[in-house]
N, C-alpha and C positions, 0 to 999 in steps of 0.2 A: 607713645601714649595710647594708641589704639590697641596695641597688644596687651598693655597693662589693664586697660578697661575690659578686654575680652577675658583675661584671667580672673579679674575680680567678679565678672558676671558668672563665670563657671564656679567660683568658690562661694557665691552668694548663698546657696542653700546651707552650706556649712556654717556661715556666719549667722544665718537666721536660727538654725538649730541651737547654736551656742547661746544666742540671746534668749531664746525661749527657755533653755535649760537653766541659765543663770537666773531668770525671772522666777521660775518655778522654785528654785532652791532658796532664793532670798525671801520669797513670800512664805516659805515654810509649808508649802503644800505637800512636800514629801520630806520625811526625816533625813537628816544628813547622813545617817548610817546607811540608808538605802540608796540615796542619790546625793553625793557630795557636790558642792557648787563647782563650776568650772575653774574659778580662781583658786580654789583649794587644790584641785587636780593639777593645775598649771604650776602651783607652788611646789608640789611634790615632784613633778617632772623636772623643774629647775634644780631642786635639791639633788635629784639623781644625777643630773648633768654635772653639777658643780662638784659633787663628791666622787665622780668617776664610776659610780655604780651602774649607770646606764651603759657606759662604754664597755664595762666588763660583761654585763649580762647580754648586751646586744652582740658582742663579738662571739661569745660562746654559742648563742642561739644560731647566729649566722654560720658559724663554723659547722655545726651539726647539720643545719639545713642544706648548706651548699655542698658539703662533702657527699651527703646522701643524694642530692640532686645530680651532681656530676656522675656518681656511680650509676644512677638510674639512666642517665643519658648514654653513658659509655656502654652499658649493657643493653638498654632498650632499643636504641637506634639500630644496631646490627641485628638484634633479634627481630624487630619489625621488618627489616629488609629481607631477612631470611624467610620469615613467614610468608611474605608476599611473593617471594621468588620460588620457593620449593613447596610443591603441593602436599607432600607427606608431612612436612613441618607444620603447614597450615592446618592439616587434618588433626594433628596432635595438639597444637597450641590454641586454636581458636576457642574450643570449649572452656579451657582454663581461663582465657582472657574474658570470655563472656560471663563466667561465674565470678571472677576476681574483680572485675572493674566496678560493679556496684556494691561490692562487699565492704562493710566498715573495717578498714584496714587496722585501725587502732585497737581492735579486739585482739590482734595478734601480739600486742605489746607484752602481756605476761609470758607468752611463749618465748619471745625474743629475750626477755629478761632471764628466763631459765637457761637459754642456750648461750647467751653472750654476756651475761652479768648485768649489773645495775649501773654501769658507767656509760661512757660515751658510745661505745661500740653498739650496744643494743638500740640506742636512740638513732644512730646513723643508719643502721640496718632497717629500723622502722620507717625512717624517712624515705630510704631507697625503695622499700616495698610499697609504700603508699604512692610514690610518684611514678614508678616504672610503668604502670598500666597505661597512663595517658601517653607516655613517650612511645611505647610499643604500638599502640593503636594508631597514633599519628604517623609513625614511620611506615607502618603497613599500608595505611590508606594513601600516603604520599607516593610510595613505590608502585602500588597497583594503579594509581591514577595517572602515571606517565603516559603520554600519547603514544599509542602503539605504532603510528606511522613514523614517529621519530626513531623508535627502536629499529623498525624494519629498514629505514633508510640508512641508519648507521651500520647495521649488519651488512646491508647490500654493498656498502662502500668498503667493506673489508675490515671494519673495526672489530677488535677482539672483545671478549666479554668484559675484561677489565676496562678497556677504553670506553665501552658503552656505558658502564656504570659511572666512570669518572666524568665523562663529557656530556652524557645525556641524562641518566637517571638522577645523579646527585644534584645537578643544578635545577632540574625540573621539580624534584621532590623537596628541595630545601625549604621553601615556604611552609610546607606542611610539617616538616621536621621541627622547625622553629615554633610553629603554633603549638605543637605538643609540648615543647619545652616551656613555652609561656604559660601553659596550663599547669604543668608540673611544678614550676617554681613556687607559686603561692601555696600549692598543696604541700610542698616540702616545708615551707615556713610554718604553716598551720600545724602540720604533724609534729615538727620539732617542738613547738610551744606546747602542744597537747601532751606530748611525751614528758616534757619537763614538769608540767603541772601534775601529772600522775605519779612521776617518779621522784620529784623534788630535786633539790640541789640548785646550783647556780644556773643562771639563764633567765630570760624574760618570763617564761612560764613558771619557773621555780620561784621567782620573786613575787609573782601574783599569788601563787599558792601560799607563800609565807605571809603575805599581807592579809589574805583571806583567813588564815588560821588565827591571826591576831585581831580580826574584825577591823582591819585598817582599810576602810572603803576608799579613801583618796589614793592609797597605794595600789589597790586593785585597778581603779580607773586609770591611774597613771601608767600602769603596765599595759592596759589596753591601748592607750594613746601611743606609748613607745613602740609597741608591736606594730601598730598601724603605720607609724613613720618608717620603721625598718622595712615593712612590706612594701610601702610606696616607693622607697629608694630602690629596693631589689627589682621591683617590676619595671621601674623607669630604666634601670640599667639593662634589663633584658630587652626592653623596647629599643634602646639605643644600639644594642648588639645586633638586633634584627635589622635595624635600618642600615647598619654598617655592612653586614653580610649580604644584604639584598639591595645594595645601592645600585646594582646593575639591572635589577628586576623592575618590571612595569609598575609594581606596587609603590615604589618610591622614585622611579625614573620613567614616567609615562611616555616621554618622548624618545626613550631608548638612548 
């Protein structure tokens, strides 16, 4: 019961927001075209669930976001480790990362459409490009932040370079690696939805674009709610993965 009350307390701001939203809509202070009532949005969400439209759109968006995210991790983590380990690579890559990190990545979507077409490949490449900078930066910072005394001790005991990486660098830098991935995952989902909204087609972003073209305000707000739910589930899954991979770490096991 105490845990339930704690969760209700954490969700109370959302309940208050929904009540105020419903009151404003029912009072007619804002036109339904601009701000549909929560019960109308909930009805549209239920319709999408019952018809299977939500499952279809969510699965397509998640497919594009997760494939791009995995590619960003597979490329970004080794790249960050290499940048931290090799001075000449760091000299070459750090200016590119400094310029690319704050840059609005979605501006490259027309370029990727020209290069890779207007179907899934260009969206996946767009997601990977948007997410990879956070992964690379976190991997570099985690690798460079490993305690030098641990490295010296391992080398003094005769450990090879591969052993040092596997037994010292990887465990010590893993929390930072996962932090970069936790940042990159929402970025991947946001980029996938934005690419769908710009390019059209099936998916959560494409559904919102179609609803907006037909002045279907409940459909647009339903898409926002559905995207939020998908993002919440994805972030919760990434948090659970972090807890599993770091179950030995002081972050989740303070007594060792």
